[in-house]
N, C-alpha and C positions, 0 to 999 in steps of 0.2 A: 504493500500500500504506500502511495506517495505521502511524504511528510512535508507539511507546509507551516511556516510561521506567518502570521498576519501582523504587519506593522501599520498602525492606524491612528489617525487623529479623530476618532469616532464621531463624525457627524452623521446626518441621517442617511446619506447614500452609502457611507461606510457600513452602516448597520445592515443594509440589505446585502452587501458583499459578505459580511460575516455570516449572515443567515445562510447564504448560498454555500459557503465553504463547510459549515457545520452540518448541513443537510445533504452534502454530496458524499455518497458512500464510497467513492474511489480514493478519497484522501483522508488523512488524519491531520487535524489542526493541533500541532504539538505545543503551540504557544501563541499568545496574543501579546504584542508589545505596544505600548501607547506613547504618543508623542503630542506636543502642542501643535495646533494647526487650526482646524475648524473652530475648536474651542480650546481652552487651556487643558493641560495634561491631566489634571485631576478630574475634570469633567469628562474628558475623553475616556478615562478609565471607568467612570461610572457608566457611561454609555456603552462601553464594551460589555460590561456585566449585563446591562439591559438587553443587549443584542443576543448574548449567549443564552440568557434565560428564555427569551422569546423563541429561539431556535428549537428548544425543547428536545435536544439530543444529548449532548455530553458537555462537560465543563472543562475546557483546557485551562492551564495556568495562565494568569495574566500578570504582566510585569510592567511597572511604571518606568517610563523613560525620560527623555529630555523635556525640561520645562521651558526651554527657549531655543531659538536657532543658534548656530555656531557663533555668529559674529554680529547679529542684529537683534533688535527688539522684536518681540513676538507680534505677528499679525494674525488676527482671527476673523471668523466669518459668521458671527451671530446674526448679521443682517440677512443671511441666506438661510441658515439652518435653525434659527431661533436662539434665544439666550442660553438654553440648555443643549443646543445642538440637535435636539430631537423633536422639534416642532412645538415646544413649550406646552406639552400636554399634561404636565404634572405627573409624569410617570413615576411609580415608586422606585426607590433605590433597592436593588436586590441585596440579599444578605450574603454577599460574597466579599472576599478579601483578596487584595493583590498579594503576590509573593513578595518576600522581603528583598530578594535579589534584584538589582537594578537591571533594566531591560538590556543595556549594552553588555553587561556581564553575562546575562542569560543567552543572548544571541551568540556570543563567542563560545560559551560552554556547550550549548546544544549543537552547534555546528561541529565542534570538536568531537562530541560524542557520536555524531552521525555523519562521518566524512563522506562527501559526495552525494548525500541523500536529501539535504534540506533545501527546499525551494521557499523563497521569501516573496510574499505578495505585499508590496509596499503601496498603500493607498492613502498616504498622507505625506507630509514633508519627510525627507529621509535622514533627518538628524541622527536618529539612533543608529542607522546603518553606517553613516559616515564616521561616527565616533568609534564604532566597533572596528571598522576597517583601518582607522588610524591607530587604534590601540593594539590590535593584534592582526596585522595584515596576513600573516601566514595562516592563521586559523580561518579567516574569512575567505581565503582563496579556496577553501574546501566547500563553499556554498555551491550547490548544483546549478541553481538558476535564480535570477531575480526578475520578477514582473513588477513594473512600476507604472502607476497612473501618474503621469507627469508630462509637462510640456504642452504646447499646442499641436504636437505632431507635425503634420504637413500644412497646418493651418494657423489660425490666429490664437491668441491667448484669451483668457476670460477675466483677467484682472487688469492687464493693460493690453494694448493691441498685439503685443508679442509675448507676454508672460502668462503662463497658467498658474493657478493658485499654489499648488504644492511646491512648485519650483520657486515661485516668487517669495514664499515664506522663508526659504533657506536655500538660495541658489548655490552658496558655497558648499553646502552638504551635497547638493545634487551633482555638482561637478566632481566631488570626491567619488560618489557612487558611479557616475557614468564612466569615469576614467579608470575605475578599478577593474583588474583583469579577471572577471568572472562572466559567464554567459548572462545576458540580460535582454529582456524584451520591454520596450516602452510602448505604452498605450496613451496616445495624446488626447487632449480634449476635443480635437477635430472629429473623433469617432462619434461624438454626440450630435454632430451636424449631418451625419449620413442620412439618406432617405429612410424614414421609418424608425429612426433611432429613439425618438421620444416615446415614452409611455403616454398615449393620448387619453383624452377625457373618458371615452367609453371604456378603455382598458383599465383605467384607474378605478372606475366604478365596479367593473367586473371583478377585479382582484380583491376589492374590499369584501367580496362575498365568497371568496375561495378558501375560507378557513382563518383561524386566528393568526397564523404566521404571516400570511399574505396581508391580512388586515393591519397587523403591526407594521409591516413594511410600508404600506401606504400611509397609515396614520402618522408615523414618526416623520414622514416627509411632507406633512401638511404645510409647513412654512416654506419649504422649497417649492412646492406646487404654487403657492401664492407668489413667490418670487418669480417663477417662470411665467406666470400670468402677467405680472407687471412688465417683464422684459420682452416676452414674445407675443403678448396679446391674447393668449388663450390658456385654458387650464390644461396643463400637461406637466410632465416630469422628465428631467434628464438625469441619467444615472452613470456618471463617469466611472466611479469606483466599481460598480457591478460589471461594467464592460471589461475593466481590467481583470477582475476576478474571473469572468467568463473566459478570457483569453488563457488564463492559467488552468482552469478546471476543464474547459470544453474546447480543445484546440480546433475542433471542427467548425466553430463559429468564426475562425480567422480565415479570411479569403485571400488576403494579400499582405505581405510584409517584405521589408527590404533590409539588408545589411547596410547600415549607415555609419557615417562618422558624425557623432553628436558633439557639438561644442556649446558649453554652458557659459552664458555671459554673466560675469560677476562684477563688472565695473559699475560704479555708483553713477549711473546715467540712465536715460530712458530705456535702454536695452536690458536693464537688470532683470534677470530671470528668464530671458529668452534662451531657448535651446535651438541652435541652428542645426537643422537636419540635412545632411548632405548625402544623397544616395546616388550621385553620379559615379560612373565607372571611369577610372583613370588608368592609362597605360603606364608602363614603367620608364617612359622617356625621362621624366623628371622624378628621380627617386626620392628626393627630399619632399616634394609635394605629395607623392604617394604615401610616404611614411607618415606625414603629418595628418593625412586624411584616412588612415587605415580604419576600417569599421570597428566600432566599439559597442554597438548595440543593434538589435533588430528593432525596427520601428514599424508597427502595424499601420497599414494604410486603409484597409477595407475589412469590415466584419459583416457577417450575415445578421442583420438586425432582426429579421423575422425569426430566425432560428434562436437567436439570443432570447427574445421575448417568450418564445415557446418553451425553451428549457428553463428560463427563470420561473415562469408560472408553474410548470410541472414540479420544480424543485421546492417551491414554497407552498404549494397547495396541500391542504390537509382536509381530512374528512370532518 
């Protein structure tokens, strides 16, 4: 069975991704690590517990991670996900406790204990991953694969015209992760703009009636649905983190991806947080140029949005 770690800043779309992983029988979630991003790290931890409880399967250990980005002040997104990151529904706090071990230490330890087996699905800023890579690079080279929801992919950002939220929060950490020599797949925010990618109004209403897990997935995203209505003019829901989780869990949903050289912009200027995705093929005439642009990530360009939604609903549906 595949072993995955979910690294998350648990907002409402992260919650859906956690439900997917915990309810997918072909993988084992061996740990959840939390980080500041959509909400502060403590709130992200509470929301991880809420998501685990709602999945109604098993309870993986949860480890608290970074309270702030590597070099900058924290940026959060309560205006999108609600003050509690979960739609401000007044959800109860589960009777669960985080492990005493720090998330960075846990990442290093678990990877060492399972060399070549651990896949990490990073659905928030990658501060925890960057810290682990800097602290024990030899251990982290044993990671099997990293799936990251980050960047605008081949399109625009969602915070600035060029920067996507997870990278914008901590571009320095994202640069560490992108440049680190392990296999990785990046799922950009542009996937949410593909035809049929949104959960539309009729689908939202249908999912609310497909059992308690599906209802939780929709209800905790109520603030995000309202935000989408203000931005897009209609009642619908975008789910960037679940698309990233789908790429990890269900590779058949991925229709096109390219080996790319990804360059993360960390200069303090309007390009901060941009990930330049270069997938052009170069010959070896200019070896210096070729070396500088050697592929360092697979970047997904196209996903089967209809299959994603079908499998999502099947995964979350309960009697």
